[in-house]
C-alpha positions as CSV (number, residue, x, y, z in Angstrom):
1,M,-33.1,-1.3,-1.2
2,K,-31.3,-2.9,1.8
3,K,-28.8,-4.6,-0.6
4,F,-28.3,-1.3,-2.4
5,L,-27.6,0.6,0.8
6,F,-25.2,-2.1,2.0
7,S,-23.4,-1.9,-1.3
8,V,-23.0,1.9,-1.0
9,I,-21.8,1.6,2.6
10,L,-19.3,-1.1,1.6
11,C,-18.0,1.0,-1.3
12,C,-17.5,4.0,0.9
13,S,-15.8,2.0,3.5
14,I,-13.4,0.5,0.9
15,Q,-12.6,4.0,-0.5
16,A,-12.0,5.3,3.0
17,L,-9.7,2.4,3.7
18,F,-7.7,2.9,0.5
19,A,-7.3,6.6,1.5
20,H,-5.5,5.5,4.7
21,A,-1.8,4.8,4.9
22,I,0.7,3.8,7.5
23,W,3.8,6.0,7.7
24,I,7.0,6.6,9.7
25,E,8.0,9.9,11.2
26,T,11.5,10.5,12.7
27,I,14.2,13.1,12.7
28,T,16.1,12.4,9.5
29,T,19.6,13.1,10.9
30,G,21.3,11.4,13.9
31,K,24.6,11.0,15.7
32,I,26.5,7.9,16.8
33,G,25.5,6.9,20.4
34,Q,22.5,9.2,20.6
35,P,19.0,7.5,20.8
36,Q,16.7,8.1,17.9
37,Q,12.9,8.1,18.4
38,V,10.6,6.7,15.6
39,N,6.8,7.2,15.4
40,I,4.4,5.1,13.3
41,F,1.0,6.5,12.4
42,L,-2.0,5.2,10.5
43,G,-4.5,7.7,9.0
44,E,-4.8,10.4,6.4
45,Y,-1.7,12.7,6.4
46,A,-3.0,15.5,4.3
47,D,-6.1,15.9,6.5
48,N,-3.9,15.7,9.7
49,Q,-5.9,12.6,10.7
50,R,-4.1,10.1,12.9
51,D,-6.2,7.2,14.0
52,S,-6.4,6.2,17.6
53,I,-4.7,2.8,18.0
54,Q,-7.9,1.1,19.1
55,H,-9.4,2.0,15.8
56,W,-6.7,0.5,13.5
57,F,-8.5,-1.9,11.2
58,S,-8.0,-5.6,10.7
59,N,-4.5,-6.7,11.8
60,M,-2.8,-3.4,11.3
61,K,-1.6,-3.3,14.9
62,D,0.5,-6.4,14.2
63,F,2.9,-4.7,11.8
64,T,6.7,-5.2,12.3
65,L,9.2,-2.4,12.2
66,Y,12.7,-3.3,11.0
67,L,16.0,-1.4,11.2
68,V,18.7,-2.0,8.5
69,T,22.1,-0.6,9.5
70,P,24.5,0.7,6.9
71,D,26.4,-2.6,6.7
72,G,23.2,-4.4,5.9
73,K,22.3,-6.0,9.3
74,K,18.6,-6.2,9.9
75,E,16.9,-6.2,13.3
76,K,13.4,-6.0,14.6
77,L,12.5,-2.9,16.7
78,T,10.1,-3.1,19.6
79,C,7.1,-0.8,19.1
80,V,5.1,0.5,22.1
81,P,1.5,1.9,21.9
82,N,1.5,5.7,22.5
83,G,-2.0,7.2,22.1
84,N,-2.6,7.6,18.4
85,H,0.6,6.0,17.3
86,F,3.4,3.5,18.1
87,T,6.8,4.5,19.2
88,A,10.2,2.8,18.9
89,T,13.8,3.8,19.6
90,F,17.2,2.8,18.4
91,T,20.8,4.0,19.1
92,P,23.1,4.2,16.0
93,A,26.4,2.6,16.5
94,A,28.0,3.6,13.2
95,A,28.0,6.4,10.7
96,G,25.8,5.9,7.6
97,T,22.2,5.8,6.5
98,H,19.9,3.7,8.6
99,L,16.8,2.3,6.9
100,L,13.5,1.9,8.8
101,S,11.1,-0.4,7.1
102,I,7.5,-1.8,7.5
103,D,6.2,-4.5,5.1
104,H,2.7,-5.5,6.2
105,T,-0.1,-7.5,4.5
106,V,-3.6,-6.8,5.7
107,A,-5.4,-9.9,6.9
108,T,-8.8,-8.9,5.5
109,V,-9.6,-8.8,1.8
110,Y,-11.4,-5.6,0.8
111,G,-13.2,-5.1,-2.5
112,D,-11.6,-8.2,-4.1
113,N,-8.2,-6.8,-3.3
114,K,-5.4,-7.9,-1.0
115,I,-3.8,-4.9,0.6
116,H,0.0,-4.7,1.1
117,Y,1.4,-1.7,3.0
118,Y,5.0,-0.6,3.1
119,A,6.5,2.4,5.0
120,L,10.1,3.7,4.8
121,G,12.2,6.1,6.9
122,L,15.8,7.1,6.5
123,V,18.2,8.5,9.2
124,K,21.5,9.8,8.0
125,V,23.9,9.4,10.9
126,N,27.0,11.7,11.2
127,G,26.2,13.0,7.7
128,S,27.1,9.8,5.9
129,L,25.2,8.2,3.0
130,Q,26.9,4.9,3.3
131,G,24.3,2.2,3.0
132,I,21.8,4.3,1.1
133,N,21.3,1.5,-1.5
134,N,19.8,-0.7,1.2
135,V,16.5,1.0,0.3
136,K,16.3,-1.0,-3.0
137,D,18.0,-4.1,-1.6
138,Y,15.9,-4.6,1.5
139,T,12.5,-3.4,0.4
140,D,10.2,-5.0,-2.3
141,F,8.3,-1.7,-2.9
142,A,10.4,1.5,-2.6
143,L,9.9,5.2,-3.2
144,L,13.3,6.5,-4.2
145,A,14.5,10.1,-4.0
146,N,17.8,11.9,-4.6
147,H,19.5,11.9,-1.2
148,Q,22.7,13.5,-2.5
149,K,21.1,16.9,-1.9
150,A,18.7,18.4,0.6
151,P,15.2,19.2,-0.8
152,K,14.7,22.9,-1.4
153,L,11.6,25.1,-1.9
154,H,10.5,25.5,-5.5
155,Q,13.3,23.2,-6.7
156,P,12.3,20.1,-8.7
157,E,12.4,16.8,-6.8
158,K,12.5,13.6,-8.8
159,L,10.9,10.5,-7.2
160,Q,10.9,6.9,-8.5
161,L,8.8,3.9,-7.7
162,S,10.6,0.6,-7.6
163,Y,8.9,-2.8,-7.2
164,K,11.3,-5.7,-6.9
165,K,13.9,-3.4,-8.6
166,A,11.7,-2.6,-11.6
167,A,9.1,0.1,-12.4
168,P,5.6,-1.1,-11.5
169,T,2.8,-0.9,-14.1
170,A,0.5,2.1,-13.8
171,G,2.1,3.4,-10.7
172,E,1.0,6.7,-9.0
173,V,2.5,9.0,-6.5
174,T,0.5,11.3,-4.2
175,V,2.4,14.2,-2.8
176,Q,0.8,15.4,0.5
177,S,2.1,18.7,1.8
178,P,2.3,20.1,5.4
179,E,-0.3,22.6,4.4
180,G,-2.9,20.0,3.5
181,W,-2.5,20.4,-0.2
182,A,-2.3,17.0,-2.0
183,K,-1.8,16.1,-5.7
184,K,-1.6,12.7,-7.4
185,F,0.9,12.1,-10.2
186,K,0.9,9.3,-12.7
187,A,4.4,7.7,-12.8
188,G,6.2,7.4,-16.1
189,E,7.5,4.3,-17.7
190,Q,10.5,4.3,-15.4
191,G,8.2,4.8,-12.4
192,D,9.3,8.4,-12.0
193,I,7.5,11.7,-11.2
194,T,8.7,15.2,-10.5
195,F,7.3,17.9,-8.2
196,S,8.5,21.2,-6.7
197,P,7.8,21.8,-2.9
198,A,5.8,25.0,-2.5
199,W,6.0,25.1,1.3
200,P,8.6,24.2,3.9
201,G,8.0,21.3,6.3
202,R,7.3,17.6,6.2
203,Y,5.8,16.0,3.0
204,M,4.3,12.6,3.0
205,L,4.9,10.8,-0.3
206,E,2.7,7.9,-1.1
207,G,3.3,5.5,-4.0
208,T,0.6,3.0,-5.1
209,F,-0.2,0.5,-7.8
210,T,-2.4,-2.5,-8.3
211,E,-0.8,-5.8,-9.2
212,A,-3.0,-8.0,-11.5
213,V,-2.7,-11.3,-9.6
214,S,-5.4,-13.5,-8.1
215,G,-5.5,-16.2,-5.4
216,Q,-6.6,-16.8,-1.9
217,H,-5.6,-15.0,1.2
218,E,-6.7,-15.9,4.7
219,G,-9.4,-18.2,3.2
220,K,-10.8,-15.5,0.9
221,E,-10.4,-15.0,-2.8
222,F,-8.8,-11.9,-4.2
223,K,-8.5,-10.6,-7.8
224,G,-5.6,-8.1,-7.3
225,V,-3.1,-6.8,-4.8
226,W,-3.1,-3.1,-3.9
227,H,0.4,-2.0,-2.9
228,C,1.1,1.3,-1.0
229,V,4.4,2.7,0.1
230,T,5.0,5.8,2.1
231,Y,8.0,8.0,2.8
232,C,8.3,11.4,4.6
233,M,10.5,14.1,3.1
234,D,11.5,17.2,5.1
235,V,11.9,20.5,3.2
236,A,13.8,23.3,4.9
237,K,12.8,26.9,4.7
């Protein structure tokens, strides 16, 4: 009975962990010479749950946030604890799309899986899309959207998962709305899904897939790698 209860508790813990994600929130437009604030959260977006920093599991507090400028220069940003999230700032020096990126592997193996988190953020400075392709070039697992137009209510939005510049096998995208509504879509052969925003506000998009590889991580065996990438999309009224 004790073994059974332990198994149930462990299973529930793993499911709760896999429901969590790390994501970046920032204003998606900026101007040259004006500081830009970036916030990093861990929790469950659709339920409006943002974990207190002292409750972040394993080595999640050891993540690194990078900024890639439109010309491809990459720099590490300093992140400061701020209640239930971390905060960083940067000041754009040129027009173009600035990429914010987190690429973090969890130290602990859960349920025979190694967990690899990614988070993306884009800031379009002075209205320029120069450097937008850095999303694919500087990120192993990316969630791509059409940045040529602003997302609109009730208009189809196409998203595409890209892992090392190819569509991952059996990828899924969960769309989490500002109203708490969430829906999971199975990606097509090209890693694509389409959804239509039903409410204005910030949507958190989460792409996942499990890579069928095995090995050892931090002295423990794993039988697969669970990849999770997040990206926030703002939909105007």
